[in-house]
FIVOTOR-808999 format. One record per residue: residue in one letter; x, z, y of N, C-alpha, C in turn. Coordinates in pm, 1 decimal, padded with zeros to 6 digits. Example, Ala and Ser with C-alpha at 12.3 -4.5 7.8 and 13.67 -1.06 7.14 Angstrom:
REM residues 2
NODE   residu       n.xx       n.zz       n.yy      ca.xx      ca.zz      ca.yy       c.xx       c.zz       c.yy
NODE        A    01319.0    00780.0   -00569.0    01230.0    00780.0   -00450.0    01320.0    00780.0   -00330.0
NODE        S    01285.0    00708.0   -00225.0    01367.0    00714.0   -00106.0    01290.0    00787.0    00003.0
This chain:
REM residues 67
NODE   residu       n.xx       n.zz       n.yy      ca.xx      ca.zz      ca.yy       c.xx       c.zz       c.yy
NODE        M    00066.8    00003.6   -00133.0   -00018.4    00016.9    00016.9    00086.0    00005.8    00130.8
NODE        L    00058.6   -00055.7    00236.9    00127.5   -00078.2    00345.8    00117.5    00056.2    00437.1
NODE        E    00210.9    00116.0    00499.6    00228.8    00207.1    00574.7    00187.7    00190.3    00700.1
NODE        P    00088.7    00271.8    00789.8    00060.3    00247.9    00912.8    00184.9    00192.5    01002.6
NODE        M    00154.7    00142.6    01102.6    00251.0    00100.3    01206.1    00297.4    00236.6    01289.2
NODE        A    00421.5    00217.1    01269.7    00506.2    00329.6    01361.4    00450.9    00335.6    01499.2
NODE        R    00429.6    00481.9    01544.8    00388.6    00521.4    01662.9    00506.8    00521.8    01784.7
NODE        K    00460.0    00464.1    01881.0    00590.4    00449.1    01975.1    00570.9    00571.0    02080.5
NODE        T    00443.4    00628.2    02077.3    00432.0    00752.7    02179.4    00390.0    00855.6    02105.9
NODE        T    00434.8    00971.4    02185.3    00401.2    01106.1    02109.5    00237.1    01149.6    02127.9
NODE        S    00191.7    01100.8    02223.9    00041.9    01137.3    02254.1   -00062.6    01052.9    02182.1
NODE        K   -00157.8    01123.9    02121.0   -00256.3    01031.5    02065.3   -00350.1    00985.9    02159.4
NODE        K   -00393.2    00857.5    02117.3   -00502.9    00797.9    02227.0   -00607.6    00733.7    02127.9
NODE        L   -00738.6    00723.4    02190.7   -00848.5    00663.7    02121.3   -00859.4    00530.7    02182.0
NODE        V   -00802.3    00411.9    02115.1   -00827.1    00276.1    02103.7   -00928.3    00212.1    02086.6
NODE        S   -00974.1    00119.7    02163.1   -01112.7    00050.2    02137.5   -01069.6   -00110.6    02152.6
NODE        I   -01133.0   -00175.4    02039.4   -01082.3   -00320.0    02053.2   -01201.6   -00386.0    02016.8
NODE        E   -01237.3   -00475.7    02125.9   -01371.3   -00554.1    02069.4   -01329.2   -00712.3    02052.1
NODE        L   -01385.2   -00781.0    01974.1   -01375.9   -00900.9    01934.4   -01514.3   -00961.2    01903.3
NODE        R   -01530.5   -01105.7    01928.3   -01658.5   -01172.9    01869.8   -01627.0   -01284.3    01847.8
NODE        F   -01677.1   -01338.2    01696.1   -01672.9   -01472.3    01671.4   -01805.0   -01526.8    01597.7
NODE        T   -01809.5   -01638.5    01563.1   -01911.8   -01700.2    01525.8   -01861.3   -01735.3    01374.4
NODE        S   -01988.5   -01701.7    01259.8   -01945.2   -01745.0    01116.2   -02094.3   -01752.4    01048.6
NODE        S   -02073.8   -01849.2    00973.7   -02214.3   -01853.6    00867.4   -02180.3   -01768.9    00763.8
NODE        E   -02077.9   -01684.1    00717.1   -02074.0   -01589.7    00610.6   -02180.5   -01484.4    00635.3
NODE        D   -02194.0   -01401.4    00531.3   -02260.2   -01277.8    00538.8   -02186.0   -01171.1    00644.7
NODE        A   -02261.5   -01137.4    00747.8   -02163.9   -01042.5    00846.9   -02160.1   -00899.5    00771.9
NODE        E   -02234.3   -00849.7    00689.0   -02155.3   -00709.2    00629.4   -02052.9   -00730.8    00561.2
NODE        Q   -02024.2   -00853.7    00467.9   -01910.7   -00877.8    00406.3   -01775.0   -00911.6    00500.2
NODE        V   -01809.5   -00999.1    00594.0   -01696.6   -01004.7    00700.5   -01654.2   -00865.7    00740.7
NODE        A   -01752.5   -00802.8    00795.8   -01726.5   -00672.0    00868.1   -01640.0   -00559.3    00767.5
NODE        E   -01676.8   -00580.0    00648.8   -01608.6   -00483.9    00547.1   -01467.5   -00508.4    00542.2
NODE        R   -01457.7   -00657.3    00543.9   -01308.9   -00697.0    00512.9   -01213.9   -00675.3    00645.0
NODE        V   -01277.0   -00680.0    00765.6   -01227.6   -00629.7    00864.2   -01189.6   -00487.2    00886.9
NODE        R   -01299.9   -00403.6    00837.6   -01268.4   -00249.0    00822.9   -01150.4   -00228.7    00748.7
NODE        E   -01150.9   -00273.6    00612.5   -01052.7   -00255.9    00527.7   -00893.6   -00303.7    00606.4
NODE        A   -00892.7   -00408.0    00678.7   -00777.1   -00438.2    00748.3   -00735.1   -00366.3    00855.8
NODE        V   -00819.9   -00300.7    00926.4   -00805.4   -00193.0    01035.4   -00730.2   -00068.7    00982.7
NODE        R   -00806.3   -00029.4    00860.8   -00748.0    00089.7    00801.8   -00616.3    00066.6    00725.0
NODE        M   -00599.8   -00042.9    00693.7   -00450.8   -00083.1    00634.9   -00352.7   -00057.0    00775.6
NODE        I   -00380.0   -00118.6    00882.1   -00289.8   -00115.1    01002.5   -00280.7    00035.5    01065.8
NODE        V   -00396.2    00098.4    01104.7   -00382.8    00207.1    01164.0   -00375.0    00346.5    01059.7
NODE        G   -00413.3    00337.7    00945.9   -00421.9    00426.0    00839.5   -00579.0    00481.5    00808.5
NODE        R   -00607.9    00502.6    00701.2   -00734.2    00544.8    00639.7   -00792.8    00630.3    00740.6
NODE        D   -00737.4    00753.9    00759.9   -00791.6    00870.5    00817.1   -00815.6    00829.4    00983.3
NODE        A   -00734.2    00739.9    01028.8   -00707.8    00720.0    01191.4   -00835.4    00651.5    01236.7
NODE        L   -00914.2    00562.5    01165.3   -01020.3    00496.5    01189.7   -01134.7    00605.3    01233.2
NODE        E   -01181.2    00608.6    01368.1   -01278.3    00706.4    01411.6   -01396.5    00637.4    01400.8
NODE        D   -01428.2    00520.7    01444.5   -01561.5    00472.7    01454.2   -01551.3    00296.2    01427.5
NODE        F   -01657.7    00255.4    01339.9   -01644.9    00092.9    01334.6   -01801.5    00069.6    01344.6
NODE        R   -01845.9   -00041.1    01436.3   -01963.9   -00069.7    01461.2   -01986.1   -00209.4    01432.6
NODE        V   -02088.3   -00291.5    01375.6   -02121.8   -00431.0    01358.4   -02251.3   -00482.3    01419.8
NODE        R   -02245.4   -00548.4    01487.4   -02392.3   -00605.1    01540.1   -02378.3   -00745.0    01522.4
NODE        A   -02464.0   -00791.5    01447.6   -02483.1   -00960.8    01449.3   -02601.3   -01013.9    01501.5
NODE        Q   -02577.4   -01105.7    01582.3   -02691.4   -01174.4    01643.2   -02735.4   -01326.7    01620.0
NODE        P   -02862.6   -01372.4    01574.5   -02842.1   -01500.5    01545.4   -02838.1   -01599.1    01648.3
NODE        L   -02795.9   -01702.6    01609.8   -02741.2   -01813.8    01733.4   -02852.5   -01919.7    01755.9
NODE        E   -02941.4   -01928.9    01641.2   -03061.9   -02026.4    01652.3   -03171.6   -01950.8    01635.0
NODE        P   -03283.9   -01999.1    01691.0   -03410.2   -01936.8    01657.8   -03458.4   -01959.9    01512.1
NODE        P   -03569.9   -01867.9    01487.7   -03614.8   -01889.1    01350.7   -03660.6   -02003.5    01318.5
NODE        K   -03642.1   -02072.3    01196.4   -03715.3   -02188.7    01184.7   -03859.0   -02174.0    01157.2
NODE        D   -03922.3   -02102.6    01122.1   -04072.6   -02075.9    01097.2   -04136.9   -02039.9    01215.5
NODE        R   -04075.8   -02037.5    01319.0   -04140.0   -02001.1    01459.6   -04261.5   -02130.5    01503.1
NODE        I   -04365.6   -02054.7    01550.5   -04492.6   -02176.5    01572.0   -04436.5   -02189.4    01752.8
NODE        R   -04425.1   -02304.4    01772.5   -04388.6   -02353.8    01918.5   -04510.1   -02322.9    02013.3
NODE        P   -04510.4   -02266.0    02124.6   -04635.7   -02244.7    02206.8   -04659.8   -02374.7    02274.4
NODE        R   -04771.1   -02392.3    02289.8   -04850.2   -02530.4    02347.1   -04865.5   -02523.4    02504.2
């Protein structure tokens, strides 16, 4: 298993990173892979919070059009 990256400062900081991307893959599966990658980078116990939000980019196909 990979060790977390060496810390360059002695004081702890809470770090937030936001990213957005488009994908046709299942959002929960992609999120789980990203979560595991972050845990490998910072250490399993260092991950404080992980949130996932997926928004559709296309309207539902079964939607009835207003007249």
